[in-house]
N, C-alpha and C positions, 0 to 999 in steps of 0.2 A: 215349480215348488222349490223353495230354498232348502239348503242343507239343514238349517236349524229346524225348519218346519217338518221335514221328513223324519228327523230324529225324534221329534215329539210324538210321532205316530207309532213307530215300531223301534225296538231295540236295535242298536248298531250290530252289524254282522261281525262275528269274531273272525271269520275267514277273510273279510275285506279289510278289516282293521284289527289285526291280531293283538295289538297293544292296548286296545280299548275293551274294557270288561263290560258285560251286560249287567243289568240290575240283579238278575238271579245269581250271576257269578260273584258280584260284589257282596251280596248278602251271604252267599255260601262261604266266602273267604272270611267275612266278618264273624260268622258263626263259628267257624273252625278255630280262628285265632282267639276268640274270647273263651271258647269251651276249653281248649287245651291250655291256654294261657292262665286262666283262673285256677285250674287244678294244679298246674305246675307251681303257682305261687302258694297254694295251700300246702302242697307237699314239702316245700322248702322249710316249713316250720318244724320239720323233724330235727333240724340242726339248731343248736343253742344260740348261734350268732345271727340267725335269720331276723329275729326281732330287732336287733341293733341296726339292721340295714333298712328297716321299714320306713324311717323318716318320721316326720311329725305325726303323732304327738310323742313318739318314743325317742329315747336318747341313742345316739350313735357314738361308738367308740372310735375315735380318730387317732391314728398314730402320731405321737408328739404332743397331743393336747393334754393339758393338765387335768381336765375333767371332761366327762361326756357332754356332747353338744347335741342339739336338736336341729336337724336339717329339713329343708322343704322337699328335697329330692327323695325318691323312694325306689327301692329295688323290686317292689311289688305294687306297681301302679294301679292295677285293677282293684286289689283289695284296699289300697290306700284311698282311692277315689271314692269308694262307697263309704268307708269309715268317715272321711272328712266331709262328704257332701250330705250324708244322711244321719249317721250315728252321733257324731260330735255336736251338731247343733240342737239335739233334742233337749227341750227344757228339763233341767235337772242334771242331765249328763254334762251339759256345757258348764255347769257350776261346780264340777268335781274339783278337788284340790289339785294344785299343780303337780304334786308328787304321785297322784293316782296312776297316771299312765306310764311315766318313765321309771318309776320306782316299784310300785306295788304290782300293777298288772304285768309290766315287762319282767319283773323279777319272777313271777309265777310262770310266765311263758318260757323264760330262760331255763328254769328248773325242769320244765317238761321236756325241753330239748335235750338237756343234759341227762335226763333219765334213760335215754336210749330204749324207748319202748319198742316192742317187737314188731316185726314186719309180717305181712300176710305170706310172703314167700317162705319164710322159715317155718311158720305154723301150718302151712298146707291148707289154709282155709281163709275165707273172708270174715274177719271179725267185726265186732260192733263198732270199733273206731273207724274202720275202713268204710262200713256202711254209712255211718253218720257223716264222715268227712266228705264222701262223694256226694251225698245228698245235699249237704251245705254248699258244696262247690257249684252244683248245678243251679240251685236257687240263686246263689250269688252271681253267677254269670248272666242269668236272665235279667237281674236288676242292673248289672253293670252295662249290658247292651243298651238298656234304656237310657242310662245316664250318659254314656259317651256317644251313642248314636242318635238319641233323641227320638221323639214321636213326631211323625209328619203332621203338619197342620193342615186341616181342611176347613170347610165351611161349618158353621155351628150346627149341632145335631139336635133333632127334635126328639127329646126324651119322652114326650107325651104321645109319641106315635104308636104304631101297632107293633107288638112283639108277641109272638106265639111261644109261650113257655114250654110247649111240648115239642118244639123243633130245635135241634142242636144249632142250626145255622142262626136262628134268632137269638139264642143264648150268646153265641160268639159275637154277633152284631151288637147286642146290648152291651156286652162287656167293652167292646172297642169304642162304642159311642160314649159310654160313661167315662172311660179312660180319657178320651179326647176332651171331654168337657171338664174333667178334673184338672187336666194340664193346661188347657187353653181357655176354658170358660170360667164361670163363677160357681160351678157346682159344689166345690168344697165349702164355700161360705153358706150356700143354701142348705147343705146337709148338716152343718154345725148348728144352724138356726133351727132346723127341723128336729134334731135330737134334743135340743134344749126345750122345745115345746112339747114333744111327745116321745115316749120311749120306743121309737121305731123310725127307721129310715126308709123302709121299703114302701111306705105310703107316699113317698115323694113323687114317684112316677113309675110307670110300668117298666121303663128301661132299667131303673135302679133295682126294682124287684127281680127282674129277669137276670140282671148282672149278679145279684146275690145268689140266685140259683146256680149260676156259672161258677161262682167262687166255692159254694158248698160242694158241688160235684168234684171239683179239683182237689179241695182239701180232704174230702172223704176218700178219694182215690189215693192220695198221698198217705193218709193214715193207714189205709188198708194195705198199701205196699209195705209200709214199715212193720206193722204188727202181724200181718198174715202171710204175705208172699215172701218176705225176707226170712231166711233160715235163722237169723238172729232175733226174729220178732218175739218169740216166747221169752227169750232171755231179757230183751229190753222191757217187755211187759212186766216181768217179775221185778226188775229194778224199780220201775215206776210204782208198782204195788207196794214194795217194801218201804220206799220213801214216803209214800202216801200214808201208810199205816203208822209210821213213826212221827209224822208231823203233829205237834200238839195243837190241833185246831181249837180245842176247848180253852186251853190256856191263852191262846192268841185272842179269842173272842172275849174272854174275861178281861184281858188287858185293855181291849177297845172300850170297855165299859167306863174306864176312868174318864172323868169329865174334862180334866185339865189336859190340854194337848201336850204340853211339855212333859208332864208326868207320864202320859201314855207313851210318848216316843221313848222316854227314858226306860220305861218298863219293857217295851218291845226290844230295845237294844240290849238290855240286861238279859232278857229271856233268850235272845239269840247268841249273845257274845260273852256273857259272864262266864268266867272260868273258875275252876276249883281244883287246886293241886298244891302239893307241898312246894313245888318249884315256884308257882305263882306267889305263894305266901312269902317265901324267902327272898324273892326278887323285890316284893313290895317293902319288906323290912330292910332291904339293903344288904342282906347277908350274902347274897349271890348276885351274879349278873348273867343275863341271858340263859338262865336255867329254863328247862321245859315248863311252860306255863300250864300244860294240860290242854284240854279240848273244850270248846264251847258247844252250844246246843246244835249248831250246824254241823259240828264235827262229831257230836255224840248224841245219844238219847238221854234226856234227863230223867232217869228213873233209878231204882235201887241198884241195878246192875251197872249203871253208868255206861251203858252201851253207846256207841257212837253211830250217828246216822250215816255219815259218809263212809267211815271205815267198816261199819257193819254191812252196808250195801255191797261194798267191794270185797269184803273178806268172807261173807257168808258162803259164797260158792267156792272160796279158796279151800274150804274143808273138803268139798267134793273133788276139787283138782288134786289135793294132796292124797285123797283116797285113791284116785285114778293112778297117780304116780306110784303109790305103794303097791297097788295091784300089779303093775308092770314089774316093779322091782322084785316082787315075791312070786311072780308067775313061774309055774313049772315049765321049764324049757324056754324061758324068756331070755332077754339079753344078759350077758355076764356082768359081773361087778365092774369089770374094766370098762365095758361099753357105757355103763351107767355113769361111772366116774368121769369119763371123757365128755359126755354130754353135759353134766353138771358144770364142769370146768369151762366149757364153751359158753354156757349161759352167762357166767360171771365175767366174761371178757369184755373188752372195750368196744365202743362203737366202730372204731377203725378196723378192729379184728373181725367183727361181725360182717362189715361191709366187704372186707377182703375175701372172706370165706364165701360169701354170697356171690360175689362176682366170679370166683373160680367155679362155683357150682353152675352158674349160668353159662359160662364159656365152655365148660366140658360137658354140659347136658347130663349131669349126674345129680343125684339127690343131695340135699343139704347135709344129710346124715353121712353119706359116703364121703363128701368133701371134708367134713369135720374129722372123721376117722382117718382118712388118708393123710391129713395134715398133722395128725397126732402120732400114729404108730402104724407101721405097715402090717398088713394081715388082718386088721380088725374088720374090714369090710368083707373080705373073703370068708370069714368065719361065721357070717350072719346068714341065717336062712331067710326065706321070703317073709315068713311070719315074724321073725325077730326084727327084720328091717322095718316092717310096718309098726311094730311095737316101739321101736326107737324113734320113729317119726312122731308117734303119738306122745311119747315121753318128752321129747323136745318141746312139742307144742304145749304140753301141760306145764312144764317148768317155766316156759316163757310167760304163760298166762299168770302163774303165781307171782313171778317177778314183776310183771306189769302192775298188778294190783298193789303189791308192796310199795312200789315206787310212787304210785298215785296217792296212796295213803300218806306216805312221807311228805309229799309236796303240799297236800291240802290240810293235813292234820298234825304233822309233827315238825314242820319247818320252823327254824328259829333264826332270825325273827319271824314272827307269824304274819306273813304278808297277807294271807287269806283273810284273817280276822280284821286286819286294819283296812283292807279293801272294802269289806262289807260295811264296816263302821263308817268309812268315808262316803260310801254310796248312799247309805241311809241319811247321813248328814246333809248331802247335797240336795236331797228331796225333802228335807225337813219343812221348808215353807209350804210346799204343796200338801204334805201330810197334815200339817196344822190346819190348813184351810179345809181340807176334805173332812178331817175329824170333827171340826166344829160344825159342819153343815150336813154331814151324812152319817148314818149309822152303818158302819162298815161290817158289823157282825153278819148281817144278812148276805153280804157279798162274799165274805169268807165261807159261809155255808154253801153258797152257790158254787164257788170254786171247788170246795170239797166234794160236792155232789157231782160235778162234772168229772172229776178224776175217778170217783167211785164208779160212775156210769161207764167211763172209758174202759176201765179195767174189766168190768163185767161184759161189756159189748165185745171185747177182744177175746173172750173165752169161746171155747167150742160149743156148738149146738148140742142139745140132747139127742137130736135125731138128724140124719142126713137130709140134705135138700139138693135138688137138681141144680146144676150149674147152668146159668143162662148165658149163652154166648153164641155168636154166629158160627163158631167152630164146632159146636156140639149139636147142630140141628138134626143130624142123622142118628146120633146115639145119645143116650142119657148117661151123664156122668154126675155122680153125687158126691157131696162133701159135707163135712161138719164144720168147715171153716166159716168165720164171719164173712159177710158179703159187703160190698160197697154200699148197698142200700142200708145195711145196719149202721154204718158210719154216717150216712146221710141223716138217718133218724136221730143218731146221737147229737149231731150238730144242731139239727132243728129243735130238739128238745131243750137245748141250753142256750140258743142264740138270744132268746129274750132276756136271759140273765145279764148278758153282755150289754144289750140295749138299755136295760134298767140302770146299770152302773153308769154308762156314758150319759144317760139322760140326767141322772141326779147330779153328776159332776158339772155338766154343762149348764144346768138350771141353777144350781146353788153355789157354784164357784165360778163366777164370770171371769175372774182374773186368770184362772187356769185355762178356761175355755179360750180366752183371747190369746194366751201365750201359744197354745197348741195350734190354734187357727193360723196364727202368723207363721209358725214353724211349717205347717203343712203347705201353705201357699208358697213359701220360699223353696221348700224341698221339691214340690211338684214342678216349680219353674225350672228346676235343674234338668227336667226331662224334655224341655222344649228344644227344637232344632233352631239354630241361629239362621236368620234369613239368608245370609250370604253363603250358608252351607247346606241349603236345601238340595236334595238329589234331583236328578232329571225329572221332568214332569211326567214322563211315561212310566217312571218307577214309583210314583205315589199312588196309593189305592184311591178309588173313588170315594168322595165324601158324601155321596148320596145315601143317607141312612135309610131311605125307604126301599132300597134294593133288597130283594129277598135272597138272591143268589150271591154267594161269596166265591170268588175265583181264588182257589187255594194255590194256584200256580204262579200268579203274577201280582199278588197283593202286597209284596214286601217292598219297602221303600229303600231298596239297595242297602247301603251301609249307613244311611242317614248322614249325620254330620261328619262321619269318617270316610265317606265315599271317595272324596278326592285324595285323601291320604293313602287309602288302600290301593287306589289306582296308581298313585306315584310309586308305592312299594313294588307293585307288580311291574311297572314300566322299567324300574331300575334293576330287575332281575336279569341274570345272564340269558341270552337268547336260547341256549340249549336246554334250560330247565323250564322255560315258559310253557311249552306244550304239556309237560307233566303237571304243572300247577293248574293249567286250564282244565285238563282232564279230571283232576281231583276236584276242582270247583264244580264242574258239571255233574260229576257223580254225587257229590255231596248235596247239590241243589235238588237233584232227583230224590235223594234219600230224605231230605227235609220235607219235600212235597208229599212223599209217601207217608211219612209220619203224621203230617198234618191231616191228610185224608183219613188215616186210620183213627186218629184221635176224634175226629168229627163223627165217624161211623160208630165208634164205641160209645160216645156220648149219646147219640141218637138211640142206640140199642138200650141203654139204661133208661132213657126217657120213655121208651116204649113199654118198658117193664114196670114202671112206677109213675105215679102222678104226684109231682112236687106240690101241687096245689091242695092236695087232700091232707087230712091230719095224719100224723105219724102212726105207724103200726105199733108203736110201743104201747104197753099197757098203762104207762103213766101218761096223764094228760100233759100237754106242753106248758100249761099254766100252773102246774103243781108247785107248791112252795118249796123253796130250797131246803128249808129246815126239815120238812116231812120227808122229802126225797133222800136227804142225807142220812137221817136217822134210820130209815128202813133199809136202805142199801148198805149202810155201814154195819148194821147188825147182821145182815146176811153175808157180808164179806169178811166176817171175822176170821182171823188167821188161826191155823191149827197150832197145836203146841209143838209139833215137831219141826216146823219150818215157818219162817216169816213170810214165805211166798205162797203158801198153800191157801186154798179156798174150797169150802164145801158148798158154796152157794150156786144154785142153778141160774143160768142166764135168764133175765126177764124176757128176752126175745123168744125163748123156747115155749113158754107156757101159752102164748097167744099167737104164735106164728101159724100162718095158713100153710097146710101141707102142700098145697098146689103152687105156692109161691116159688119162684126161682131166684137164684142168687148170682149176681154178677161178680166175676173175679177180675175183670179188666175194665178200666175206665179211661177217661180222656186225659190228655196231658202229654205233650211231646217231651217234657222234661223227664218223665219217667224212663223213656227209652234212652235219653242221653245219660241219665243216672246209671241205668243198667249197663250201658256201654262202657262207662268208666270202670265199673266193677268187673265186667267181662274181660277187660284188657289188663287187669292186674296180674303180674307174674306170680306163679306158684311153683314151688319146687317139683322136680320130676318125681314120679311115684316109685320108680325102680332105681337101684343103686347106680347102674351104668347103662348106657345105650338107650336111655329114654329121651323124652323131649320135655323142655320147660313148659309147664302147663299154664293156662290162663284161668282167670276167674270163672269163665263160662264152663270150664271143665270140672269145677268143684261146686257147682250150684247145689245147695242143700246140705253140703258138708259142714258139720258143726262139731266142736269139741265134745267128747263124750260126757265130760263133767257138766257142760252146759245143758245137755239134753236131760241129764238126771235132775238138775236143779229146776230146769224150766218146764218140766212136764206138767207139774201141778198148776202152772199158771194158765195153761190153755186147755187142759183135758177136762171134759165134763164127767161128772161122777158116774153117769149111767153107763159109760163105756169102759170103765176100769174095774179093777178089783176092789175099789174102795180106798186104796192107798195112793191114788194119784199116778199109778203106773200106766204106761202105754202112750201111744202117739195119737194126738187129736186129728192132725191132718198132715199130709205130705206137702210141705211148701215147695219142694223142688219139682214135684209133679205138677202142681198148680202153676208154677212159674213157666215150666216148659209148655203147658197148655196155652198160657197167656201170650207167650212169645212166639207161638207157632206162626202167626201172621205178621210179626214184626220184621221188617227188612233188615238185612245185615248192613252195618255201617261200612262205608268204603274206606280204604286205606288213604289217609290224607296227610301222612307224616311228612311228605315232601313240602307241603304248605307250611307246616309248623317249623320245619328245619330251615327253609329259605326265607320265611317272612316273620317268624316269631319274634326275634330280637328287635327288628325294625318296628314291629307293631307295638311292642312294649315301650319303645322310645316315643312313639306317637302318642300313646295313652298318657305317658308321664308328662309330655309337653302340654297336652290339652288340660291335664289336671292342674298344672302350675298356672296356666293361663286363666282358668275358669274359677278355681277355688282359692280364695284369699286366705292365707295362713299368717297369723300374728304370733311370732316367736319371741 
């Protein structure tokens, strides 16, 4: 047997050839580098100059140049690859004015960087921005791995074959088969033709139907994680509810009644962007220049009080934060006026000073408050009691939250020139040809009602149950644990109730607007081609999973195609490492490979557990039929979800789930998806200030799970608390998200320490990704 033949049967031995990585090691290193590389690129946008180093389509400031120039090279190649390969070619987006990206969008991003928004370390908790940023990073890295690594090509899949929708392995197999045919086959064209003929894609084949089940389970799990398990969930829900309540759906639908497309577009633009202020009038008359033009409908609510949508959403809870700050300032036995003044002075300082204080706090393992006081005046820390120190930490967190909201309002609502308004105007203008075609052929009012119905149903589904339900989990087999929190099954029902509305919209566009259908079909074909592996970059044959779609068993240990198109590059990076660090890198790769395998097995087990508890093929448990009209659903839910006079976030409506729920039903609190564990690991690794003045340890995100600002809990309680468990005023806690998270994570393995890989191979990997991006994606400057 030749050497090449033997290598195709089994992976090469690391002990015999220590410089040669196995497929599992290659995949583990690839996963590590994309995971931490993506989040590192996301984090760099805290700095105002990060966007200027992005490269195309943004402008770069070059020393000595008379004006900004646009470069092909990028300091954030993972983010740039996705933007250039997937986002910029989207029909409509590709037609944006040349100033949109380097002037308007870049200007807004620069302002956000200059705003010096607060860090989780200083606040002592994981906020909404950290939660959403880490979630976006994990989703981004998954797509990036597909783009730069590619999907291994196998033989054509039989989508008409047998798939058992009650088995998790078949759901995974169906998803992978559909994905393979989308990338390498003609499935995308077939699905476009199908949706043009009928308002349904699931009737195409059993594989597509089963793959849709797979998507629904993962999407429901993601929504459940955001709104239920996350301590910020109730706060995010109240923000969605407030925006939803203030959007003028009736006015938008009335505008869509206008027969002339140009008049309709003009009406929508004026509805969203028209401003009214003395500054705008004097600017128009030429009496002033660059005076504040006021706020448009996106920035305000068009009613007698002229309240602003964005500013109201961000500033409503500021009243609660200010009350919390006042309570600490006036507390009997609380911090002195000197302590309060020093904290206020620190909040107003520059980014550089905040970073300096933060680094000292980390180095000395003392709380951020202790470092602030020690750098201001001696004796301030020693004069604090334990209770006063905790009050100072809360006071700092409260002031930072107020400042964050003020800065965001300034950027989006009070900036001059108003880049936000111009960006929205240009965005609408770039889609004008499509809007005209859709308006002429489709009645958009029904679809606006469908979108309104979905958001109303989402808000209600995310509220607490009227009565507790037993948690369904492999972890609670011996004991019964009850909760009033929404379950993953509730979100599955939500998606299933409204997926037909999405099918109806796509059907009408594909059927009545063939030009739009053709443009998006061509875009999808070109975009999916980006996920193909190049023939000369195919991984070793023993690293490619079997293409036999009839196989019922899936080997979760050896199914990865190494690092795909980057296998050779990662191998080269490893070979070039100093001999003394290679054993540590290999150990980290092996540990991470075992970790990924455990996560994949756990995801499969959790998916099967949910499938055992519910039947995806039966009608939803909701009291509303899936075919209910959007208008009926919207009117009934909207009436029930009327806001109280005291708060824009309150609701007196009971959840529709509660009136018809079977008391014997169980609720799943954990679902499939390896990305959830990777998302949680990013939050768990976040640095948090020590809790004691001196002698403590810098905490991590995992040490403060469930910790949320007191003002947020006050504002957010009414968004999740059912009326039957409170005093009628929305007081009380609906469920303990921290306790649920601890229960869910009890069987999740601890991620290994892989920083040696990031340190030794991170920069080289970034150069590889940038080179591949420049080779594959053509940029016209």
